[in-house]
DRENLUM-491380 format. One line per 3 residues: number of its first residue (from 1); for each residue x, y, z of N, C-alpha, C. Coordinates in steps of 0.001 Angstrom, whole numbers, plus 500000, padded with zeros to 6 digits. Layout:
<nodes>
NUM> X/Y/Z/X/Y/Z/X/Y/Z; ...
</nodes>
This chain:
<nodes>
1> 666652/840684/649167/665515/841332/648512/665354/842751/649040; 665133/843696/648143/665000/845095/648542/663561/845392/648939; 663384/846045/650087/662038/846335/650570/661966/847744/651158
4> 660707/848190/651317/660435/849449/652013/659431/849148/653100; 659719/849585/654306/658778/849365/655396/658569/850658/656161; 657370/850811/656687/657040/851990/657476/657457/851755/658922
7> 658216/852692/659457/658678/852580/660839/658359/853904/661530; 657288/853909/662307/656867/855139/662958/656377/856138/661937; 657012/857316/661935/656644/858364/660990/657560/858420/659771
10> 658423/857411/659617/659363/857402/658498/659241/856112/657704; 659933/856105/656536/659924/854945/655650/661364/854479/655460; 661593/853207/655710/662963/852671/655686/663161/851754/654490
13> 664268/852019/653747/664636/851095/652680/665598/850076/653266; 665513/848848/652761/666306/847751/653314/666753/846870/652154; 668087/846750/651961/668598/845932/650861/670038/845512/651169
16> 670596/844630/650351/671987/844193/650470/672782/844744/649295; 673952/845355/649593/674785/845884/648507/675561/844756/647846; 676299/845026/646751/677022/843966/646030/678044/843221/646886
19> 678487/843816/647981/679451/843142/648861/678767/842307/649936; 677427/842257/649882/676693/841468/650868/676392/842210/652159; 676700/843485/652198/676447/844278/653404/675015/844786/653387
22> 674325/844611/654527/672938/845063/654622/672910/846581/654818; 672092/847256/654040/671984/848711/654096/670546/849080/654435; 670387/849938/655456/669064/850443/655824/669151/851950/656013
25> 668199/852655/655420/668191/854103/655527/666760/854605/655537; 666492/855606/656394/665129/856104/656571/664905/857431/655859; 663637/857641/655404/663222/858864/654732/661903/859342/655334
28> 661683/860633/655293/660439/861180/655845/659238/860856/654969; 659476/860838/653641/658373/860601/652715/658555/859283/651973; 657444/858593/651730/657488/857291/651069/658014/857418/649644
31> 657606/858499/648953/658037/858658/647562/659557/858849/647468; 660151/859507/648473/661605/859669/648479/662302/858330/648690; 661730/857507/649571/662292/856184/649828/662206/855317/648585
34> 661055/855361/647896/660871/854557/646677/661852/855002/645591; 662015/856314/645449/662924/856825/644419/664368/856428/644700; 664774/856547/645939/666159/856204/646293/666414/854717/646145
37> 665470/853893/646599/665652/852453/646487/665699/852032/645021; 664821/852626/644198/664827/852304/642772/666160/852644/642126; 666741/853800/642507/668032/854207/641953/669136/853231/642341
40> 669121/852824/643596/670193/851935/644071/670063/850536/643481; 668849/850052/643322/668648/848740/642703/669121/848759/641258; 668825/849862/640560/669267/849992/639169/670791/850019/639068
43> 671436/850749/639984/672898/850829/639986/673524/849469/640251; 672878/848692/641126/673394/847349/641409/673280/846484/640169; 672127/846581/639469/671912/845787/638259/672906/846163/637171
46> 673261/847444/637100/674200/847930/636085/675650/847834/636549; 675853/847305/637744/677188/847137/638338/677923/848471/638480; 677156/849516/638799/677743/850839/639022/677509/851318/640450
49> 677095/850428/641307/676721/850824/642667/677884/851429/643436; 679064/850865/643283/680224/851330/644057/680694/852703/643612; 680143/853233/642513/680506/854568/642074/679728/855658/642808
52> 678744/855251/643611/677934/856223/644334/678783/856920/645385; 678721/858228/645413/679530/858995/646361/678982/858869/647774; 679875/858798/648717/679485/858731/650113/678881/860066/650536
55> 677860/859993/651371/677196/861209/651838/677952/861737/653054; 678819/862746/652839/679616/863316/653917/678843/864446/654603; 678806/864396/655918/678096/865438/656681/679010/866109/657699
58> 680313/865871/657595/681265/866425/658560/681288/867953/658495; 681311/868581/659667/681388/870041/659717/682842/870487/659793; 683063/871747/659488/684411/872308/659518/684974/872252/660939
61> 684138/872476/661941/684587/872422/663333/685118/871039/663686; 684437/870001/663224/684876/868632/663519/686249/868363/662927; 686473/868855/661711/687779/868667/661083/688859/869446/661827
64> 688577/870713/662179/689572/871526/662886/689882/870956/664260; 688875/870425/664937/689106/869805/666247/690002/868575/666116; 689768/867789/665079/690595/866604/664844/692020/867004/664469
67> 692152/868074/663707/693476/868580/663311/694245/869043/664547; 693566/869790/665414/694204/870267/666635/694626/869099/667522; 693764/868095/667605/694059/866925/668425/695335/866220/667980
70> 695548/866182/666676/696698/865461/666128/697960/866297/666032; 697818/867629/665990/698990/868472/665754/699244/869500/666859; 698535/869387/667965/698684/870369/669040/700079/870370/669656
73> 700799/869260/669557/702144/869184/670139/703224/869597/669157; 702836/869916/667935/703800/870366/666931/704290/871764/667297; 705584/872001/667166/706168/873288/667533/705503/874434/666794
76> 705270/874266/665511/704662/875333/664717/703226/875609/665130; 702553/874628/665730/701172/874847/666162/701137/875862/667304; 702112/875792/668184/702160/876716/669320/702546/878124/668874
79> 703383/878220/667870/703900/879526/667482/702981/880285/666527; 702321/879577/665580/701472/880306/664621/700273/879546/664088; 700313/878226/664018/699205/877483/663421/697903/877635/664202
82> 697990/877739/665514/696772/877847/666315/696006/879127/665986; 696746/880181/665630/696085/881426/665240/695415/881266/663871; 696064/880507/662978/695473/880239/661665/694172/879459/661815
85> 694198/878438/662656/693014/877602/662864/691842/878432/663374; 692118/879367/664270/691056/880236/664785/690481/881114/663671; 691354/881649/662819/690872/882482/661707/690054/881658/660712
88> 690481/880417/660453/689725/879539/659559/688296/879362/660077; 688209/879079/661366/686905/878811/661981/686014/880050/661939; 686609/881212/662212/685831/882454/662217/685352/882821/660810
91> 686196/882591/659814/685873/883008/658451/684872/882056/657784; 685145/880771/657812/684302/879802/657098/683071/879371/657904; 683138/879518/659237/682022/879111/660082/682186/877685/660549
94> 682113/877469/661847/682388/876132/662379/681308/875113/662024; 680076/875562/661747/678999/874627/661418/678877/874357/659923; 679749/874961/659126/679725/874751/657671/680138/873326/657331
97> 679344/872669/656485/679719/871322/656053/680901/871403/655095; 681804/870432/655210/683018/870448/654399/682709/870398/652907; 681659/869663/652530/681365/869554/651101/680740/870822/650532
100> 680505/871813/651398/679979/873095/650919/681083/874132/650704; 682323/873788/651056/683449/874708/650865/684052/874449/649491; 684012/875473/648637/684432/875329/647247/685778/876020/647001
103> 686337/875752/645837/687618/876359/645469/687524/877877/645478; 686401/878418/644992/686237/879870/644945/686249/880465/646349; 685767/879715/647336/685799/880191/648722/687239/880301/649229
106> 688081/879357/648802/689489/879378/649206/690214/880559/648569; 689925/880793/647289/690561/881915/646591/690112/883251/647195; 688838/883326/647566/688318/884533/648202/688986/884765/649548
109> 689225/883677/650283/689890/883798/651584/691324/884277/651413; 692008/883765/650396/693382/884220/650143/693410/885717/649863; 692490/886187/649043/692433/887610/648717/692058/888442/649940
112> 691256/887864/650807/690906/888526/652067/692161/888697/652930; 692992/887664/652976/694231/887739/653761/695171/888804/653201; 695233/888907/651876/696115/889892/651234/695752/891309/651649
115> 694450/891547/651853/693992/892895/652203/693992/893143/653707; 694025/892071/654482/693955/892205/655939/695300/892675/656497; 695339/893773/657263/696612/894263/657832/697209/893234/658800
118> 698529/893258/658937/699167/892366/659903/698993/892927/661315; 699578/892269/662303/699368/892663/663695/699923/894044/664018; 700808/894539/663154/701382/895871/663374/700671/896936/662539
121> 699613/896530/661824/698868/897484/661021/699432/897705/659636; 700478/896965/659287/701106/897114/657976/700571/896126/656954; 701153/896167/655761/700748/895266/654679/701238/893853/654978
124> 700360/892892/654839/700722/891501/655106/701670/890985/654025; 702761/890367/654424/703758/889859/653485/703205/888675/652696; 703691/888534/651471/703275/887415/650625/703592/886084/651284
127> 704754/885995/651917/705150/884760/652592/704182/884410/653712; 703675/885425/654399/702722/885208/655483/701415/884640/654949; 700934/885193/653825/699703/884691/653206/699900/883255/652731
130> 701024/882990/652080/701303/881643/651575/701386/880627/652700; 701982/881029/653812/702118/880101/654933/700746/879712/655483; 699845/880695/655577/698507/880405/656091/697709/879557/655106
133> 697849/879831/653821/697145/879031/652824/697683/877600/652782; 698972/877444/653010/699562/876099/653060/699017/875321/654246; 698815/876022/655357/698237/875389/656544/696805/874935/656250
136> 696014/875787/655594/694637/875441/655253/694598/874254/654284; 695513/874251/653335/695621/873126/652389/695912/871828/653144; 696786/871903/654131/697136/870719/654918/695941/870218/655720
139> 695143/871155/656249/693946/870780/657009/693013/869938/656139; 692749/870406/654895/691845/869681/654016/692458/868366/653518; 693774/868360/653326/694451/867122/652916/694256/866038/653968
142> 694423/866419/655229/694217/865456/656318/692751/865047/656410; 691842/865992/656088/690424/865663/656108/690084/864545/655139; 690726/864566/653960/690523/863499/652981/691136/862196/653483
145> 692348/862277/654025/693028/861082/654526/692271/860450/655686; 691639/861281/656501/690873/860782/657655/689443/860401/657266; 689138/860444/655967/687827/860074/655433/686701/860906/656038
148> 686992/862187/656232/685977/863115/656730/685378/863921/655576; 685982/863822/654399/685486/864487/653202/685987/863718/651992; 685318/863915/650852/685670/863123/649675/686881/863656/648934
151> 686919/864989/648750/687970/865560/647920/688410/866909/648464; 689702/867185/648351/690251/868457/648798/689828/869548/647815; 689130/870598/648281/688695/871661/647359/689856/872389/646689
154> 691053/872321/647272/692231/872935/646647/692560/872261/645315; 692162/870996/645154/692509/870239/643949/691666/870619/642745; 690675/871479/642931/689761/871811/641843/690197/873049/641052
157> 691368/873574/641348/691872/874743/640626/693385/874803/640714; 693968/875839/640164/695420/875983/640193/695890/876383/641587; 697177/876334/641794/697742/876655/643103/697384/878072/643531
160> 697041/878220/644797/696683/879530/645330/697863/880214/646005; 699039/879605/645927/700227/880226/646492/700762/881281/645536; 701141/882405/646074/701648/883509/645251/703175/883466/645180
163> 703725/884013/644121/705170/884043/643955/705792/884984/644970; 706786/884467/645677/707442/885257/646719/708749/885844/646214; 709112/886969/646790/710385/887603/646462/711425/887124/647469
166> 712207/886124/647061/713216/885551/647954/714621/886066/647654; 714699/887264/647046/716005/887787/646651/716792/888375/647812; 716125/888607/648956/716820/889190/650098/717951/888262/650548
169> 719140/888825/650665/720291/888015/651070/721221/888917/651882; 720903/889107/653135/721648/890012/654008/722435/889208/655028; 723718/889499/655105/724535/888872/656146/725608/889868/656587
172> 726158/889634/657772/727157/890536/658326/728555/890124/657903; 729395/891117/657603/730806/890802/657386/731501/890712/658747; 732758/890355/658747/733458/890130/660013/733516/891392/660870
175> 733690/892538/660228/733748/893805/660960/732408/894110/661628; 731299/893859/660906/729973/894099/661461/729666/893146/662605; 730135/891916/662494/729931/890944/663580/730585/891444/664859
178> 731823/891888/664745/732552/892407/665915/731835/893612/666514; 731388/894513/665655/730690/895713/666127/729401/895357/666854; 728642/894421/666298/727384/894016/666931/727630/893381/668295
181> 728589/892476/668377/728868/891806/669650/729374/892792/670703; 730089/893795/670277/730602/894800/671215/729498/895724/671726; 728358/895743/671038/727292/896677/671399/726021/895993/671900
184> 726113/894731/672247/724951/894042/672812/724622/894631/674182; 723341/894902/674423/722971/895567/675674/722852/894597/676847; 722776/893300/676570/722712/892295/677641/723661/891148/677312
187> 724165/890506/678342/725037/889345/678132/724288/888222/677419; 723022/888004/677833/722279/886899/677229/722010/887160/675745; 721834/888429/675375/721643/888763/673956/722887/888397/673160
190> 724033/888745/673702/725299/888431/673039/725495/886917/672950; 725178/886205/674039/725347/884747/674052/724484/884074/672983; 723263/884535/672841/722352/883951/671854/722841/884238/670440
193> 723298/885462/670202/723814/885830/668880/725040/884987/668528; 725952/884844/669478/727155/884046/669242/726780/882597/668922; 725778/882069/669620/725350/880689/669380/724813/880511/667968
196> 723979/881447/667516/723418/881344/666164/724516/881503/665117; 725460/882416/665358/726540/882636/664394/727477/881436/664277; 727458/880566/665274/728319/879375/665243/727569/878089/664913
199> 726243/878170/664809/725457/876957/664552/724454/877107/663421; 723991/878325/663156/722944/878524/662154/721573/878091/662638; 721402/877957/663949/720118/877516/664491/719035/878579/664283
202> 717808/878117/664142/716670/879034/664041/716368/879640/665409; 715641/880743/665404/715374/881469/666645/714730/880583/667713; 713656/879877/667349/712962/879071/668339/713823/877913/668814
205> 714670/877395/667935/715552/876292/668309/716547/876725/669372; 717093/877936/669233/718106/878387/670187/717470/878863/671490; 716289/879493/671411/715635/879983/672625/715129/878841/673501
208> 714788/877715/672891/714288/876567/673656/715368/875527/673950; 716619/875855/673653/717718/874903/673836/717906/874532/675311; 718002/873234/675570/718208/872730/676936/719596/872095/677049
211> 720082/872060/678288/721418/871503/678523/721494/870028/678129; 720395/869296/678297/720416/867856/677978/720583/867613/676488; 720346/868651/675665/720501/868501/674218/721951/868643/673775
214> 722811/869109/674687/724224/869286/674368/724982/868100/674944; 725390/867212/674072/726068/865984/674507/727378/865845/673744; 728472/865824/674507/729773/865704/673863/730054/866903/672988
217> 730272/866665/671728/730621/867738/670798/729491/868060/669830; 728240/867727/670225/727103/867973/669332/725905/868538/670096; 725085/869298/669351/723775/869744/669838/722746/868891/669110
220> 721868/868242/669874/720877/867353/669293/719505/868043/669282; 718988/868269/668085/717694/868932/667933/716656/867928/667449; 715529/867863/668138/714449/866958/667732/713215/867742/667289
223> 712907/868838/667988/711751/869665/667623/712220/870777/666683; 712083/870527/665406/712559/871473/664394/711417/871901/663478; 711678/872889/662649/710675/873402/661720/710225/872327/660747
226> 711135/871480/660326/710819/870447/659346/710415/869133/659990; 710360/869117/661335/710001/867907/662093/710988/866771/661870; 712196/867101/661482/713241/866097/661302/714414/866446/662221
229> 714822/865486/663008/715906/865734/663959/717225/865934/663229; 718129/866680/663855/719453/866878/663266/720468/867145/664381; 721729/866985/664036/722808/867191/664998/723730/868286/664466
232> 724093/869212/665349/724962/870320/664964/726253/870233/665764; 727396/870198/665092/728672/870134/665815/728904/871386/666650; 729519/871204/667809/729892/872323/668686/731364/872625/668460
235> 731672/873801/667903/733077/874143/667671/733732/874645/668961; 735007/874935/668905/735749/875321/670111/735205/876602/670734; 734897/877601/669907/734381/878874/670429/733071/878676/671181
238> 732198/877826/670622/730900/877593/671243/731045/876780/672536; 731989/875850/672542/732233/875060/673756/732676/875962/674905; 733527/876939/674609/733980/877892/675624/732804/878724/676125
241> 731933/879136/675209/730761/879933/675592/729841/879142/676511; 729542/877911/676155/728646/877088/676982/729229/876877/678380; 730534/876674/678447/731184/876496/679747/731060/877764/680585
244> 731214/878910/679932/731104/880190/680627/729680/880407/681152; 728677/880059/680337/727284/880215/680760/726980/879304/681951; 727466/878069/681909/727245/877132/683012/727796/877690/684322
247> 728988/878243/684249/729610/878796/685455/728841/880010/685968; 728251/880751/685044/727550/881971/685424/726168/881700/686019; 725424/880765/685423/724043/880513/685873/723929/879290/686775
250> 725025/878519/686883/725035/877306/687694/723925/876357/687203; 723117/875818/688130/722047/874887/687752/720676/875531/687941; 720588/876822/687628/719364/877568/687868/718221/877106/686967
253> 718541/876577/685799/717492/876200/684861/717954/875073/683958; 716979/874344/683417/717294/873305/682432/717580/873921/681065; 717204/875206/680919/717418/875909/679657/718771/876607/679641
256> 719404/876632/678483/720706/877282/678349/720563/878792/678488; 719540/879340/677856/719317/880788/677903/718028/881065/678679; 718163/881703/679829/717009/881895/680697/717116/883220/681454
259> 715984/883648/682023/715981/884881/682808/716403/884596/684251; 716276/885580/685121/716724/885432/686510/715946/884361/687260; 714730/884063/686790/713897/883050/687440/714079/881664/686826
262> 714965/881572/685850/715230/880279/685218/714288/879930/684087; 713440/880874/683685/712500/880620/682599/713120/880994/681252; 712822/880216/680205/713405/880530/678886/712810/881808/678318
265> 713570/882479/677466/713085/883696/676821/712103/883337/675707; 710962/884015/675691/710009/883813/674596/710504/884496/673330; 711183/885618/673506/711701/886371/672369/712752/887354/672883
268> 713633/887783/672009/714611/888813/672403/714579/889954/671396; 713390/890165/670814/713231/891163/669761/713674/892552/670220; 713258/892937/671444/713552/894284/671939/715048/894497/672138
271> 715688/893572/672833/717122/893730/673099/717952/893582/671830; 717483/892745/670899/718211/892555/669642/718176/893838/668815; 716992/894448/668715/716872/895697/667956/717674/896817/668597
274> 717675/896858/669933/718438/897893/670637/719932/897724/670385; 720378/896484/670341/721793/896205/670073/722176/896626/668660; 721273/896381/667708/721530/896790/666323/721633/898307/666213
277> 720763/899018/666935/720805/900482/666897/722124/901006/667463; 722552/900437/668585/723826/900859/669183/724994/900578/668260; 724897/899489/667492/725981/899116/666579/725904/899867/665254
280> 724784/900551/665019/724623/901285/663763/724391/900380/662568; 723827/899201/662823/723564/898235/661748/722099/898323/661338; 721845/898551/660043/720488/898720/659542/720093/897569/658617
283> 718781/897455/658404/718229/896447/657501/718749/895052/657850; 718566/894671/659094/719052/893364/659542/718036/892755/660493; 717693/891484/660262/716729/890768/661090/717420/889613/661808
286> 716744/889100/662822/717344/888008/663597/717642/886809/662697; 716741/886502/661772/716947/885353/660890/718176/885530/660014; 718598/886787/659805/719786/887037/658987/721064/886544/659671
289> 720994/886298/660980/722143/885693/661675/722398/884295/661120; 721316/883610/660787/721423/882272/660187/722072/882368/658812; 721693/883406/658052/722335/883627/656749/723817/883952/656933
292> 724121/884691/657993/725517/885068/658251/726360/883827/658528; 725832/882928/659365/726538/881672/659638/726800/880913/658340; 725746/880736/657543/725854/879952/656315/726843/880591/655329
295> 726809/881902/655222/727684/882606/654278/729152/882422/654634; 729475/882620/655903/730877/882488/656325/731322/881026/656330; 730395/880114/656571/730716/878687/656501/731193/878331/655096
298> 730458/878817/654081/730822/878529/652693/732093/879259/652296; 732220/880524/652697/733391/881313/652308/734679/880797/652947; 734536/880049/654027/735726/879485/654669/735998/878050/654245
301> 735297/877601/653191/735626/876296/652614/734667/875177/652921; 733578/875446/653658/732603/874394/653941/731860/873989/652683; 731369/872757/652630/730657/872282/651443/729161/872552/651569
304> 728491/872624/650427/727047/872857/650418/726296/871691/651050; 726764/870475/650855/726104/869302/651433/726193/869335/652952; 727352/869689/653466/727515/869798/654917/726610/870902/655480
307> 726546/872007/654744/725719/873123/655180/724243/872735/655188; 723816/872002/654180/722425/871550/654111/722063/870729/655352; 722946/869844/655757/722679/868993/656918/722667/869792/658216
310> 723562/870761/658330/723615/871568/659552/722395/872478/659668; 721989/873093/658550/720844/873999/658570/719517/873252/658630; 719518/871991/658227/718289/871215/658258/717387/871449/657068
313> 717973/871832/655914/717166/872006/654707/716763/870640/654165; 715499/870501/653764/715028/869222/653253/715649/868877/651903; 715930/869895/651099/716580/869643/649817/717668/870686/649593
316> 718538/870391/648650/719717/871219/648413/719361/872552/647767; 718147/872672/647218/717743/873900/646527/717842/875112/647438; 717356/874980/648675/717416/876087/649629/718855/876478/649932
319> 719719/875496/649985/721122/875741/650334/721895/876382/649192; 721430/876178/647971/722147/876660/646792/722232/878188/646715; 721424/878894/647518/721507/880360/647486/722875/880850/647947
322> 723624/879995/648638/724947/880379/649134/726070/879917/648191; 725697/879250/647102/726701/878637/646218/727673/879661/645634; 727158/880848/645296/728024/881834/644637/729152/882309/645548
325> 728971/882147/646867/729993/882596/647807/731220/881682/647803; 731055/880503/647226/732181/879555/647227/733070/879701/646003; 732738/880622/645100/733502/880749/643859/734966/881126/644115
328> 735187/882080/645027/736560/882497/645310/737352/881364/645946; 736667/880586/646820/737326/879435/647455/737732/878413/646404; 736835/878155/645444/737137/877198/644372/738308/877691/643520
331> 738308/878989/643286/739370/879576/642464/740737/879368/643113; 740803/879591/644418/742061/879396/645145/742467/877929/645123; 741460/877041/645227/741772/875609/645244/742337/875154/643903
334> 741750/875622/642814/742216/875231/641482/743616/875757/641216; 743967/876901/641780/745305/877472/641591/746399/876580/642183; 745983/875633/643038/746960/874685/643581/747545/873799/642477
337> 746856/873720/641346/747305/872871/640242/748255/873592/639293; 748544/874855/639558/749484/875584/638702/750806/874837/638607; 751268/874611/637375/752532/873914/637157/752379/872442/636893
340> 751171/871897/637087/750953/870461/636911/751209/870011/635479; 750823/870828/634520/750963/870421/633111/752172/871032/632435; 753045/871665/633224/754260/872259/632646/755333/871186/632549
343> 756002/871100/631361/757042/870079/631138/758455/870625/631188; 758605/871928/631321/759927/872521/631201/760446/873116/632498; 759926/872625/633598/760509/873066/634866/759925/874365/635350
346> 760462/874785/636489/759936/875959/637178/760166/877237/636402; 761300/877319/635694/761617/878576/635016/760607/878874/633918; 760256/877808/633115/759295/878021/632041/757911/878294/632617
349> 757583/877585/633720/756283/877788/634356/756173/879213/634863; 757302/879716/635373/757317/881078/635895/757113/882065/634748; 757723/881756/633561/757581/882622/632394/756131/882647/631920
352> 755496/881445/631899/754104/881342/631475/753201/882127/632406; 753490/882033/633704/752669/882730/634693/752749/884244/634476; 753983/884727/634173/754153/886159/633916/753410/886561/632648
355> 753432/885665/631632/752752/885962/630382/751251/886059/630607; 750704/885126/631408/749261/885148/631705/748920/886394/632464; 749782/886777/633436/749535/887976/634211/749522/889222/633324
358> 750446/889253/632358/750526/890392/631427/749234/890461/630591; 748752/889296/630132/747543/889284/629329/746346/889793/630125; 746244/889381/631398/745154/889822/632242/745188/891325/632438
361> 746419/891853/632621/746546/893297/632821/746151/894045/631541; 746509/893454/630398/746186/894081/629126/744669/894133/628918; 743989/893064/629373/742529/893014/629250/741879/894032/630174
</nodes>
């Protein structure tokens, strides 16, 4: 039976929901309690009670704290997500209730990011804005999954991700590789470059590489950008390099690449840029070393599927950007079939080949 009783300075409604669960809720005014109880009794009678939305009171700070608690050990959280979380909190306000954040607020924040200069005072890249918006989308997605909010505000409009220009495709040819390696200003810079050129590893993966991850003829990576472990074969050149580094640094550190105190390098941006200047190589970034590995892997006959597994791409679409480099390799392979359909021996096949060559020259 549904009732209202006075308890101190408030009025409490008391009833059982359709599942038999007892529900009690207090109101400051009696008329508010009567109105709410009447509404709920009517909904029960009409069998629409379970359609009532839950009253969410979670604040943005509570969600961000829970997100940090669950993802603080993620590699990307240490490198960039923690800065995003701080900006989210500063912009939206930590005491803001989640159900008060609307789609228009998200779109406004995206436009704010587009206008906000990057750390160097320049124009923020589209990829940078998209990455931060993807992080914010993930925060709200987890909020729904953790039952801290009813619905993700991102779902109330079209995608807020902007189209990126992914046409950049820079890699070094063999001559440029030799020139760069000859002009490295430090041994460790050269060692790191050689490692990436032979493995396609990402910057953070190679800088945090430990000796225990190198077992037999493979490098075992567990902390990756995609959070999926992968194994990279160690070729002969890389095996020689690792042996040389071991002899040089002895057991000074658990890290393969470390400073004089045995600590891993946080970055080699300065020495890498200096090496590029000495080599006279322009318009080249550290990540382009990964493109260089992939390009030469394909041009030397490697398959796209093998490359996908080595690079750690979640789907083949990312790997397909290198597909055009395999055309010459395929052409040479198909030429192995020359003469297969000839029935008149080598002499006629030779005549046909000359005829085809003449036609090509005529064209």
